[in-house]
C-alpha positions in Angstrom: -42.5 -184.1 13.9 -44.8 -184.2 10.9 -47.4 -182.1 12.6 -45.0 -179.1 13.0 -44.1 -179.3 9.3 -47.8 -179.3 8.5 -48.3 -176.3 10.7 -45.6 -174.4 8.8 -47.1 -175.4 5.5 -50.5 -174.1 6.5 -48.9 -170.9 7.7 -47.2 -170.3 4.3 -50.4 -171.1 2.3 -52.6 -168.8 4.4 -50.2 -165.9 4.5 -49.5 -166.2 0.8 -53.2 -166.2 0.0 -53.5 -162.8 1.9 -51.1 -161.0 -0.4 -54.1 -159.6 -2.4 -55.6 -158.2 0.8 -57.5 -154.9 0.6 -58.0 -154.6 4.3 -55.3 -155.1 7.0 -55.7 -155.2 10.7 -52.7 -155.0 13.1 -53.1 -155.0 16.8 -52.2 -156.4 20.2 -54.1 -159.0 22.2 -54.0 -159.8 25.9 -55.5 -162.5 28.1 -55.4 -162.5 31.9 -55.9 -166.2 32.7 -55.6 -168.7 35.5 -54.6 -172.3 35.0 -56.0 -175.4 36.7 -54.5 -178.8 36.1 -56.1 -182.1 37.1 -53.9 -185.2 37.2 -54.8 -189.0 37.4 -54.2 -189.3 41.1 -57.1 -187.0 41.7 -55.1 -184.0 42.8 -55.5 -180.5 41.4 -53.0 -177.8 40.9 -54.2 -174.3 40.5 -52.1 -171.4 39.4 -52.8 -167.7 39.8 -53.7 -165.6 36.8 -50.9 -164.2 34.6 -50.9 -162.0 31.5 -50.6 -163.4 28.0 -49.8 -160.8 25.4 -48.8 -160.8 21.7 -49.6 -159.5 18.2 -52.6 -160.0 16.1 -52.8 -159.7 12.3 -55.8 -160.0 10.0 -56.2 -159.8 6.2 -59.5 -159.3 4.4 -58.8 -160.2 0.8 -62.2 -160.9 -0.6 -65.8 -160.0 0.4 -66.2 -163.2 2.4 -62.7 -164.5 3.0 -60.0 -163.5 5.5 -57.1 -164.9 7.4 -56.1 -164.1 11.0 -53.1 -164.8 13.2 -53.0 -164.3 16.9 -49.9 -165.3 19.0 -49.8 -165.0 22.8 -47.1 -165.7 25.4 -46.7 -165.2 29.1 -43.8 -162.7 29.8 -44.2 -163.4 33.5 -44.4 -167.2 34.2 -47.0 -169.2 36.0 -45.8 -170.5 39.4 -46.6 -174.2 39.7 -46.2 -176.0 43.0 -43.8 -178.9 42.9 -43.1 -182.0 45.0 -40.4 -180.3 47.0 -42.8 -177.7 48.4 -41.4 -175.1 46.1 -42.5 -173.7 42.8 -41.5 -174.1 39.2 -41.8 -171.2 36.7 -43.8 -172.2 33.6 -44.1 -170.1 30.5 -46.9 -170.8 28.1 -47.6 -170.1 24.4 -50.9 -170.0 22.5 -50.9 -169.4 18.7 -53.9 -169.5 16.3 -53.9 -169.3 12.5 -57.2 -169.3 10.7 -58.9 -169.0 7.4 -62.3 -167.4 7.8 -65.4 -167.6 5.6 -68.4 -165.4 6.2 -71.5 -167.5 5.4 -74.1 -164.8 6.2 -73.8 -161.2 7.3 -73.3 -161.9 11.0 -71.9 -165.5 11.0 -68.6 -166.9 9.9 -66.9 -170.3 10.0 -63.2 -170.9 10.3 -60.5 -173.5 10.1 -56.8 -173.5 10.5 -53.9 -174.5 12.8 -53.3 -174.3 16.5 -50.0 -174.4 18.5 -50.0 -174.8 22.3 -47.0 -175.3 24.5 -45.3 -174.5 27.7 -41.7 -174.6 28.9 -40.1 -175.0 32.3 -36.7 -175.7 33.8 -35.6 -179.1 32.5 -38.5 -179.7 30.2 -41.1 -178.6 27.7 -44.6 -179.6 26.4 -45.7 -178.6 23.0 -48.3 -179.7 20.4 -49.9 -178.5 17.1 -52.8 -179.5 14.9 -56.0 -178.5 13.2 -58.8 -176.5 14.7 -62.1 -175.0 13.5 -65.2 -173.4 14.7 -67.9 -170.8 14.3 -68.1 -167.1 15.2 -70.7 -164.3 15.1 -70.6 -160.5 15.1 -73.9 -158.8 16.2 -74.5 -155.1 16.3 -75.6 -153.8 19.7 -76.0 -150.1 19.3 -74.1 -147.4 17.4 -70.5 -148.6 16.9 -70.8 -151.3 19.7 -70.7 -155.0 18.7 -71.0 -158.3 20.4 -68.5 -161.0 19.3 -68.8 -164.7 20.1 -66.6 -167.6 19.1 -66.6 -171.4 19.7 -64.0 -173.7 18.4 -62.5 -177.2 18.8 -59.0 -178.5 18.3 -57.0 -181.7 18.0 -53.2 -181.7 18.6 -50.3 -184.0 18.4 -47.2 -183.3 20.5 -44.4 -184.3 22.8 -43.7 -183.8 26.5 -40.2 -184.0 27.9 -39.0 -183.5 31.5 -36.3 -185.0 33.8 -38.3 -188.2 34.2 -39.8 -188.9 30.8 -40.1 -188.2 27.1 -43.5 -189.2 25.7 -45.8 -188.3 22.8 -49.4 -187.3 23.4 -52.6 -186.3 21.7 -54.5 -183.4 23.0 -58.0 -182.2 22.3 -60.3 -179.5 23.6 -62.3 -176.4 22.9 -62.3 -172.6 23.2 -65.2 -170.4 24.1 -65.0 -166.6 24.0 -67.3 -163.5 24.2 -66.4 -159.9 23.7 -67.9 -156.4 23.5 -66.2 -154.3 20.8 -66.3 -150.6 20.0 -65.2 -149.3 16.6 -63.8 -145.8 16.6 -64.4 -145.0 12.9 -62.4 -141.7 12.8 -59.2 -143.5 13.7 -60.0 -147.0 12.3 -59.4 -148.5 15.8 -61.4 -151.4 17.3 -61.2 -152.0 21.0 -62.8 -155.1 22.6 -63.0 -156.6 26.1 -64.4 -160.0 27.0 -63.9 -163.4 28.5 -62.3 -166.6 27.3 -62.4 -170.2 28.5 -60.2 -173.0 27.2 -60.4 -176.7 28.0 -57.7 -179.2 27.1 -57.3 -182.9 27.7 -53.9 -184.6 27.2 -53.5 -188.4 26.6 -49.9 -189.7 26.8 -48.3 -192.6 25.0 -47.0 -194.3 28.2 -47.5 -197.5 30.3 -47.3 -195.5 33.5 -50.9 -195.3 34.9 -50.1 -192.2 36.9 -49.1 -190.4 33.8 -51.7 -191.5 31.2 -53.6 -188.2 31.0 -54.3 -184.8 32.5 -56.8 -182.0 32.1 -56.1 -178.3 31.8 -58.5 -175.4 32.0 -57.7 -171.7 31.5 -60.1 -168.8 31.9 -60.0 -165.1 32.2 -60.5 -161.6 30.8 -59.4 -160.7 27.3 -58.5 -157.3 25.7 -57.7 -156.5 22.1 -56.9 -153.3 20.3 -56.7 -153.4 16.4 -55.8 -150.6 13.9 -57.4 -151.1 10.5 -55.9 -150.1 7.1 -57.6 -150.1 3.8 -56.4 -149.8 0.2 -57.7 -150.5 -3.2 
C-alpha cells in the first residue's frame, strides 16, 4: 500500500536528519492499557489491561528541532471474547515517529507518522498515516516537570479475517499527561502518567454490520530515558 511506502520514506528522512544530533536519548516506554471496542450492532467488548512495552529514541540536533521514535507492542495478548463463548488472543502494535519544533520555551509542536495494528489467529488489522499535535513541558519544582501532549491522526489501512478483506480509514486522537523527574547526576529521566487514545474505523464495505467500529484505550504510562550529549 502507498501509505506504508510513505511511512518508510518519512522514517528515512527523519532519522537521516538526526545524524547531526548533539543530544541522544535512549530509553524504554511502557503502557498498561485496557481496550474497549464498540461495534454497529450496539454491543461493546471490553478487554482487561495488558502491558505494552518497547524502545524510545530521541535526537536533539538543533536548539529547537528534534526527532522522536517510540514503538510499543503487547508481549502478552489481549483476550477478546468471540462468538463461540471463547476468547481470541490479540496482539497490538503502536508506533510513533515525530519531528518536533519548540516554538517557545515550554511549548512544542510536532508532526510525523503513526502506525497502529493488531494481529490475531486468522487475521490482522493495520494502518498508517500522518499525525501531529502540541506538547508542553512545565517546571514544577526542583527537577520535577509536568509533561502534556495532545495529538490527532488519520490512517489508511486494511483489515483481513476469515470472513472479509476490506480497506478502511481510521482517525482519532491521543491525550497524555506525565510527571517527570530528571536525575542530573546520571542523566536519567523517569516519568509516570496517564494516556487516553480514541480511534474510529470506517470500512469500505456494503455490509451495514461492518461499516465502522470505535476503539478506546486508556491506562498508566511509564518511561525511563538515559541522555547522552556530545559536541
